[in-house]
BALO-626915 format. One record per residue (C-alpha): x, y, z. Coordinates in steps of 0.5 Angstrom, whole numbers. Each point is the difference from the previous one (the first is absolute). Layout:
// BALO-626915
X|Y|Z
...
// end
This chain:
// BALO-626915
-64|27|11
0|-8|-1
-6|1|-4
3|5|-5
6|-5|0
-5|-5|-3
-3|4|-5
7|2|-2
2|-7|-1
-6|-3|-3
0|6|-5
8|-2|-1
-2|-7|-1
-5|2|-5
4|4|-4
6|-4|1
4|6|3
5|-1|6
-3|2|6
7|2|3
0|6|-4
-7|2|1
1|0|7
6|4|0
-3|5|-4
-6|0|4
4|2|6
4|5|-3
-7|4|-2
-2|-1|7
7|2|3
-2|6|4
-6|-4|3
4|-5|3
7|3|1
4|-4|5
-6|-4|2
3|-5|6
-6|-5|-1
1|0|-8
7|-1|1
-1|-6|5
-4|-3|-4
4|1|-6
6|-3|4
-4|-6|2
-1|-2|-7
7|1|-3
2|-4|6
-5|-6|-2
2|1|-7
7|-2|1
-1|-5|6
-4|-4|-6
6|1|-5
5|-3|5
-5|-6|1
2|-2|-7
8|0|2
2|-5|5
7|0|2
3|-5|-6
-3|4|-5
2|7|3
8|-3|0
-1|-3|-7
-3|7|-3
5|4|4
6|-3|-3
-3|2|-7
-2|7|1
5|4|3
4|2|-7
-7|3|-2
-1|3|7
7|4|-1
-2|2|-7
-6|3|2
3|4|5
5|3|-4
-4|1|-6
-6|3|3
2|3|7
7|2|-3
-3|2|-7
-5|4|3
5|4|5
4|1|-6
-6|4|-3
-1|4|6
7|2|1
0|2|-8
-6|5|2
4|3|5
-3|-3|7
5|-1|5
3|-7|2
-5|-2|6
-6|3|-4
2|-4|-6
1|-7|4
-7|1|3
-3|1|-8
4|-6|-2
-3|-4|6
-7|2|-2
1|-2|-7
3|-7|2
-5|-5|3
-5|-3|-4
-7|0|4
-1|-7|3
-7|1|2
-2|2|-7
4|-5|-3
-3|-6|4
-7|3|-1
1|0|-7
3|-7|0
-6|-2|3
-6|4|-4
4|-2|-7
0|-7|2
8|-1|-1
2|-2|7
1|-7|-3
4|3|-6
8|-2|-1
2|7|2
-4|1|6
5|-3|4
6|5|-3
-4|6|1
-2|-2|8
7|-2|1
3|7|-3
-6|4|4
3|-4|7
7|3|-2
-3|7|-1
-4|-1|7
6|-2|3
4|6|-3
-6|5|1
0|0|8
8|2|0
-2|6|-5
-5|2|5
4|0|6
6|3|-3
-5|6|-3
-4|1|7
7|0|3
3|5|-4
-7|5|0
0|-1|7
7|3|1
3|-7|3
7|-1|-2
1|-6|-5
5|-5|1
3|-6|-1
-2|-3|7
-7|3|-1
-1|-4|-7
3|-6|3
-5|0|6
-6|1|-6
3|-6|-4
0|-4|7
-7|1|1
-2|-3|-6
4|-6|1
-3|-1|7
-7|1|-3
1|-5|-6
4|-5|4
-5|0|6
-5|-1|-5
4|-6|-3
1|-3|6
-7|0|3
-2|-3|-7
4|-6|0
1|-2|7
-7|3|2
-6|0|-5
3|-6|-4
-2|-4|6
-7|3|0
-3|-3|-7
-4|-5|4
-3|5|5
-2|5|-6
-3|-5|-4
-4|-3|5
-3|7|2
0|4|-7
-7|0|0
-1|3|7
-2|7|1
6|1|4
6|-1|-5
-1|6|-4
2|4|7
6|-4|0
2|2|-7
-2|7|0
3|1|7
7|-3|-3
0|5|-6
-2|6|4
5|-2|6
6|-1|-4
-2|6|-4
0|4|6
7|-3|2
3|2|-6
-3|7|1
3|0|7
7|-1|-3
-1|5|-4
-1|-4|-7
-6|0|-4
-7|-4|2
0|-3|-7
7|-4|1
-3|-2|7
-6|-3|-3
3|-3|-6
5|-4|5
-6|-2|4
-3|-3|-6
6|-4|-1
0|-2|7
-7|-3|0
1|-3|-7
5|-5|3
-7|-3|3
-1|-3|-7
-7|3|0
1|7|-4
-6|-1|-5
-5|-2|6
3|6|4
-1|5|-6
-7|-2|-1
-2|2|7
4|7|0
-3|2|-8
-6|3|3
3|4|5
6|2|-5
-6|2|-5
-3|5|5
6|4|2
4|0|-6
-4|5|-4
1|5|6
8|0|-1
-1|2|-8
-5|5|3
5|3|5
5|0|-5
-4|5|-4
-1|4|6
8|1|0
0|4|-7
-2|7|0
1|5|-6
-2|7|4
7|3|-2
1|-2|-7
5|-5|-2
8|2|0
5|-3|-4
-4|-2|-6
6|-1|-5
3|-5|5
-7|-3|1
0|-2|-7
7|-3|0
-1|-4|6
-7|-3|-2
4|-2|-7
6|-3|5
-6|-3|4
-2|-4|-6
6|-2|-4
4|-1|7
-5|-5|2
-1|-4|-6
7|-1|-1
1|-2|7
-5|-5|0
1|-2|-7
8|-2|1
-2|-2|7
-5|-5|-2
5|-3|-5
5|0|5
-5|-4|4
-1|-5|-5
-6|2|-4
-2|0|-7
1|7|-4
-8|0|-1
-1|-1|8
5|5|1
-3|5|-4
-7|-1|3
4|1|7
3|6|-3
-6|4|-1
-3|-2|7
4|4|5
0|7|-3
-5|3|6
3|3|6
-5|0|7
0|-1|7
8|1|1
1|6|-4
-6|3|4
3|-1|6
7|2|-2
-4|6|-3
-3|2|6
7|1|3
2|6|-5
-1|7|0
-7|2|-2
2|2|-7
3|-6|-2
-6|-4|4
-4|3|-5
4|-2|-6
1|-7|3
-7|-1|0
-2|2|-7
6|-4|-2
-3|-6|4
-7|1|-3
3|0|-7
4|-6|0
-5|-4|4
-5|2|-6
5|-2|-5
2|-6|3
-7|-3|1
-1|1|-7
7|-3|-2
-2|-6|5
-7|-1|-4
4|0|-7
6|-4|2
-3|-7|-2
-2|3|-7
7|4|0
4|-6|1
-4|-4|-5
2|5|-5
7|0|2
0|-8|-1
-2|0|-6
3|6|-4
7|0|4
1|-7|3
-2|-4|-5
2|4|-6
6|-3|-4
6|1|4
-4|1|6
2|-4|7
-6|-5|-1
0|0|-8
-1|-7|-3
-3|-3|7
-7|1|-2
-6|1|5
1|-6|4
5|4|4
0|0|8
-1|5|5
-5|4|-4
// end
């Protein structure tokens, strides 16, 4: 499989295609051969944990505080427009409130893993909009585990109450506060230790052990391993050696991450046809428009220029891992529907992500700098492009 992944990645590089989608399509094509493969699933989880751990390394506590003060308006707009809007469409097509809420939850979150992979592949990690995109993804990653836990309890017959939701939120707070305290009072003092032993063969053991261990703690608390892995990265970033630690872990991440996208493809099955075609079309259109509007308006609130906001808007359409997790909790008919929806939005989202810089340039030239536009008369020297 690793040799096959090598061939896919090499071909993707040569033809300038996103390897993420090819892994997903391959998994879908051979899903009957790898149905519920525990080995593939474990490798996939390790890959996604390391991906978010490395992302967390770029967000020390001071930066997290700064971002959190600026992202909450966009985060609530995201919930209202994409989750609420999709739920409204499902109700209009005759679904019951619980099923409609599940559909809204599936349609809500942008794929963090595809976003991170595309930002890396397209060399956009240093762009002005990347901080906003990652901040909004973090907000979604905090909301999505609550949605997953709520839906799982409803599908399992458990009674949902304010007390249950309060305990769930408390678990998230405990996980985050624990990481903050250990990072600030513990790992910040290990700067010299990490610097001294960075090139030894045992330092990757510490980093990967922390990533998997804190992700496992999150799972034990009934939360997402992705949230735990990210907080572990934040914790270790307090050593001030994020770039060196990231360099050590990239080979391990690159070996395991393709398994996640392949596994995601194996969860999509087409044996019984696709139900609710009309609702599918409406939800896909909302998926495109809702995320573009959310990211554009949110970026402007975040302080970015119109051109950069446009680039961010066309970079967040794709759905992915959280949608698949929520879809796995639904009835078989909705599971097929959800799998097709995720695949369609993933393809459209990756295409729009690739075209986002060109669309932003066109928007800036034709609309922003036009007579009467927000940048009219300011010239091409405007910052933030």
